[in-house]
N, C-alpha and C positions, 0 to 999 in steps of 0.2 A: 855687700851689696843684694845678694840673694835673700839673705836673712830677713833684711829690711823689706824686699819685694814680696817675701813670703807673707811676713805680718801685716802688710798692706793689704793684701788680698783675704787672708784669712780672717782679721779682726775687724772690727769698726763698722760692722755692717747695721745700717740702719733700713727701715722701710723706703726712704727715697732712694737710697743706693740699689735695693733690690728691684724697684720699680724702674729704674733705668735699664737695668739688668734685663729685666722681661720684656720691656719696650723694644729694647735692641735686638734682641732673639726674634721677637714677632716681626719685625721689620726685616731682618735677613731672611727669615724663611717666607714671608710673603712676597718679599723680591724676587727672591729665586722661583717660587711657583708662577709669579707673573712674568718672570724673564726681564725685569727691571734691573739690569746690572749695575746701575749708578747708585741706586737705592740700597743695595747690598753695603757698600762702604758707608753709607750714612747709618746704616742699621749697626755695623760693626763699630763704628766710632761710639755710638749711643752706649752699646754694650760693653765697650771697653772703659767707658766711665764709670758703669757700675762695678765691672771688674778691679779696676785699679784705683778706684776712689779719686778721679780727678774732675776738675772742671765744677760743674753744678753738682753732680752727685756727691761730691766730697763736702758739701755745706759751706761753700764759698773756699775753703782752702782745708788742706789736709792737716791734721792735729790741731785746729783750734789756733793758730798762731795769727789770727787776722782780728783780733779785738779792736775794735775801734771806740775810742773815749770818746766821751761829750766835749764837743770844743767849743761850746758857746760860753762865752764871757758873761760873769754877773755883774 
């Protein structure tokens, strides 16, 4: 499990994932400066989405296993 988590953190970086990390860190820092402690949690969640590639930061799903085929009938 550690090997998988290490690979997940170190590989597969996209500009969107980096953006989530940057936005999350900015939210945490700004929340600490303004002493808005609840928003530290939101910022940490957004940053963790970037670090661990889950949620929207992973491109809908990690590994690309969510391909949806064309379900229209001809």
